[in-house]
C-alpha positions in Angstrom: -5.3 17.9 -34.6 -8.5 16.4 -33.0 -7.1 12.9 -33.4 -3.9 13.9 -31.5 -5.9 15.4 -28.7 -8.1 12.3 -28.3 -5.0 10.0 -28.4 -3.3 12.2 -25.8 -6.3 12.1 -23.6 -6.6 8.3 -23.9 -2.9 7.8 -23.0 -3.2 10.2 -20.1 -6.2 8.4 -18.7 -4.4 5.0 -19.0 -1.4 6.3 -17.2 -3.5 7.7 -14.4 -5.3 4.4 -13.9 -2.0 2.5 -13.7 -0.6 4.5 -10.8 -1.4 7.5 -8.7 0.9 10.4 -7.9 0.9 10.8 -4.1 1.0 14.5 -4.4 -2.5 14.5 -5.8 -4.2 13.6 -2.6 -7.2 15.7 -1.6 -8.6 13.1 0.8 -8.6 14.6 4.2 -6.2 16.7 6.2 -4.0 16.0 9.1 -6.5 17.6 11.4 -9.5 15.3 10.6 -11.3 14.3 13.7 -14.3 12.0 13.2 -15.2 9.4 15.8 -12.4 9.6 18.4 -13.2 6.1 19.6 -11.8 4.8 16.3 -8.5 6.6 16.5 -5.7 4.3 17.6 -6.8 1.2 15.9 -4.6 2.1 12.9 -1.2 3.2 14.2 1.1 5.8 12.8 4.3 4.1 11.6 7.8 5.8 11.6 11.1 4.4 10.4 12.1 2.9 13.8 8.8 1.1 14.2 8.9 -0.2 10.6 12.5 -1.5 11.1 11.3 -3.3 14.3 8.3 -4.8 12.3 10.6 -6.0 9.6 13.1 -7.4 12.1 10.2 -9.3 13.8 9.2 -10.7 10.5 12.6 -12.0 9.4 12.2 -15.5 8.2 8.9 -14.6 6.4 8.3 -13.2 3.0 7.1 -9.6 3.5 5.1 -7.5 1.1 5.5 -3.8 2.0 2.8 -2.0 0.2 2.6 1.8 0.1 -0.8 3.0 -0.9 -3.5 5.7 -0.5 -7.1 5.3 0.3 -8.1 7.7 -2.5 -6.0 5.9 -5.2 -8.1 3.7 -7.6 -5.3 1.2 -8.5 -4.4 0.9 -4.8 -8.0 0.1 -3.9 -8.1 -2.4 -6.8 -5.3 -4.4 -5.3 -6.9 -4.7 -1.8 -9.1 -7.7 -2.5 -6.1 -9.6 -3.9 -4.0 -8.8 -0.8 -6.9 -10.0 1.4 -7.1 -13.3 -0.5 -3.3 -13.8 -0.6 -2.9 -13.0 3.1 -5.6 -15.5 4.0 -4.0 -18.1 1.7 -0.3 -17.7 2.6 -0.2 -16.1 6.1 0.3 -19.5 7.8 2.9 -20.4 5.2 5.2 -17.5 5.9 3.7 -14.4 4.3 3.3 -11.0 6.0 1.8 -8.0 4.4 2.5 -4.6 5.8 0.5 -1.8 4.2 1.5 1.8 4.8 -1.0 4.5 3.8 0.7 7.7 2.6 -2.5 9.7 2.8 -2.2 13.1 4.5 -5.0 12.3 6.9 -5.8 10.9 10.3 -5.7 7.3 11.6 -9.6 7.6 11.8 -9.9 7.8 8.0 -7.5 4.9 7.5 -9.4 2.8 10.0 -12.6 3.5 8.2 -11.0 2.3 4.9 -9.8 -0.9 6.7 -13.3 -1.6 8.0 -15.1 -0.8 4.8 -12.8 -3.1 2.8 -12.6 -5.9 5.5 -8.8 -5.7 5.3 -7.3 -8.7 7.2 -3.6 -7.6 7.2 -1.8 -4.9 9.2 -2.3 -1.3 7.9 -0.4 1.7 9.2 -0.4 5.4 8.5 3.0 6.8 7.4 4.3 9.3 10.0 5.8 11.3 7.2 9.3 9.8 6.9 8.8 6.4 5.3 7.7 7.5 1.8 10.9 9.6 1.6 13.1 6.8 2.9 11.8 4.4 0.3 11.7 7.0 -2.4 8.0 6.6 -3.0 7.0 8.8 -6.0 4.0 7.0 -7.3 1.5 4.6 -5.8 0.8 1.8 -5.4 4.4 1.0 -4.7 5.1 -2.5 -3.6 8.3 -3.8 -2.1 9.0 -7.6 -1.9 11.3 -8.6 1.0 12.7 -12.1 1.2 13.1 -14.3 4.3 16.6 -12.9 5.0 15.2 -9.4 5.1 16.6 -8.2 1.7 14.6 -6.2 -0.8 14.4 -8.4 -3.8 11.8 -6.6 -6.0 10.0 -3.3 -6.3 6.9 -2.8 -8.3 5.2 0.6 -9.1 1.6 0.7 -10.2 -1.2 -1.8 -10.2 -0.3 -5.5 -10.0 -2.8 -8.3 -10.3 -3.4 -10.9 -7.6 -2.0 -13.6 -10.0 1.2 -11.7 -10.4 1.5 -11.1 -6.7 0.9 -14.8 -6.1 3.6 -15.9 -8.6 6.1 -13.6 -6.8 5.1 -14.9 -3.4 5.4 -18.5 -4.4 8.9 -17.9 -5.8 10.0 -16.4 -2.5 8.3 -18.9 -0.1 
């Protein structure tokens, strides 16, 4: 019986480290205030604004990344995105990150600053996660140059795996 319990615990820990259920967020509430001078640097993004962004980036490969600041696998992907954006931005890559946190732009802005994020980060207004059927994060959507979704990946993905996918689309 003890072996079954230990095995179950190990499997559960492994699953939780591979992806995060967005419903588990305890990081902040919509009413968080903080330093008001920081609010506005990270914008809230709704469906119309995202559609406009995607339209403006037609002709580029777009990584649309849904994440949360409290999610360990999401945070683990950030350094890879930073490197890949630096490496491929001028070759036709755009990364659009959408935080699904139930928090304020202030907290997302702090996350961006603390991690030296060099790509655009937005806060989901509340309708994007539903539109894209986000059930678990990180949730990454690959969009080709014509604007078509070509691949979706749920859970952690290594920088090398992202780079391989990017190269195949550029």
